[in-house]
C-alpha positions, 0 to 999 in steps of 0.5 A: 109598278105592280104591287098589292095593297091594303085599305082601311078595312082589309089592313087589320084583317090582313088581306092583300089585294092585287093592284090595278095598272096604268090605264085600268078603271079604278074607284080609289087611288089605293087600288092603283099600282105604286106611283099611280092615282085614280083620276079622270082627265075629263068631267064625266069620263071614267076614272082610271090609274095614271101617273100624277105629280112626278116631274121635277123642275126643268124636266120634260112634261106633257101636262101641268098635272105631271109637274111637282108642286106649283110648277106648270108645264110650259114648252114641254118643261116643268116651270115656275111661273111665280116671281119670287115665290116657289110655293111648295117644298118640291117646286125647286131644283134638286138639292134645294128647298122652298123656304115656305115663309118660315122664321129665320134663324133668329125667328124674328121675321119671315123670310121670302118663299124662295128656293134655297140650297140644302143646309149642311151638317150643323147648319140651321133648319126648321124642317128635315127637308132643309137638310142635305140628303144624309142629314136630318133636323133635330132641335133646329140643327142638321145632324147626321141620320142615325147618329142619336143613341137610345134615350136621346131627344130626337124632337123636330118641328114636324115629328114625322121621321125617326131617322135621327135615331141609331135604331131607326125607332122612337116614341113620341110623347106629350110633355105637359111641362113643355106643352108639346110633343117630344121625341125619344129614341128607343131600342129596336122592337120597343113599340112592337113588343109593348102593344099586344093587339094593334087591332084593339090598341092604336099604333103610335106615329110612324108605325102601322098595324099588321093584321096577321100578327096584330103587332105594330110595325115600323113603316121603315126597316132600319137594319144596317142593310136598309140604312145602306140601301137608302143611302145608295138610293138617295145618293143616286137621286142626288147624283142625277139631279132628281128632286127629293124630299128628305123627310118623305123617303117613300113618296110614290112619285119616286116609282112612276115610270118616266120620273127622274127617279125611275129613269136613273135610279130604278134598281136602287129605288125598287131594292129599298122599296122591296126590302125596307118599306114595311107596309109595302113588303107586308103585301108583296113578300 
């Protein structure tokens, strides 16, 4: 997929460069089109842009490095070769997750690393990827996305998402009394308006610095339209049994030609990417 890209240097300078496409010589993965990496299949051979790690459990493959997680390409299908050990969160069938050895509901013992169905709304969770596609994990329970109001606690184990908040925005602060980082839902634009120059002031978690405006911008837009587009895209993935990581809504593997996501949900994927994934749209609008 075509795109333009930022790198660590030119992002703050506001410079966008054309991406390289599948089969083109490259030096770094950020140069490659969306969903591609810069790699070489043979030692000493040139590096070029190619697809990698985008084929899910039971799907057709040609090489093991196309398969997700710890899956291997056996008889042209991505297969789990480990007995009672899924290994990675994305090594399981659609609508399942790998327990990863986290503690059970009472946190008294470690569970096996096996594939389990997503938890339903109100069910126990340790990470957001354990919840169903329309939910997220807050304080050990799966709740509906965008259901929390301004000022409500949105804390979760990995602190890598703000989609529990109605605004889609949150602030993460260290609580000395609790000895941990907590999440609080905020009004839209709170972070963007509070930091005057993100080139000299670092943007907080889940925001990036737009070098043109010098403002901190949320990685994802959470307008009503974007909430709808994400729901339509995610539901399409589930309807077609594509492997989906709930806490990572913009993984580049979703955009690799040949992936389940592009075979069946290309329109929904590209629509959400173009309109709601802000770091991408900075360079492609």
